C-alpha positions, 0 to 999 in steps of 0.5 A, spaced: 935 447 533 938 441 537 930 440 539 928 439 532 934 434 531 931 431 538 925 431 534 927 427 528 930 422 532 924 420 536 920 419 530 926 415 527 925 411 534 918 411 533 918 408 526 923 403 528 919 400 534 913 400 529 917 396 524 918 391 530 911 391 532 909 389 525 914 384 524 912 380 530 905 381 528 906 378 522 910 373 526 904 371 530 899 370 524 904 365 521 
């Protein structure tokens, strides 16, 4: 149970990083 929860947390963190990355890319393009 805790293992699955940790994986979900990792996925959430990964999504956050991806969003941050795409945001910086958009900023660089402008």
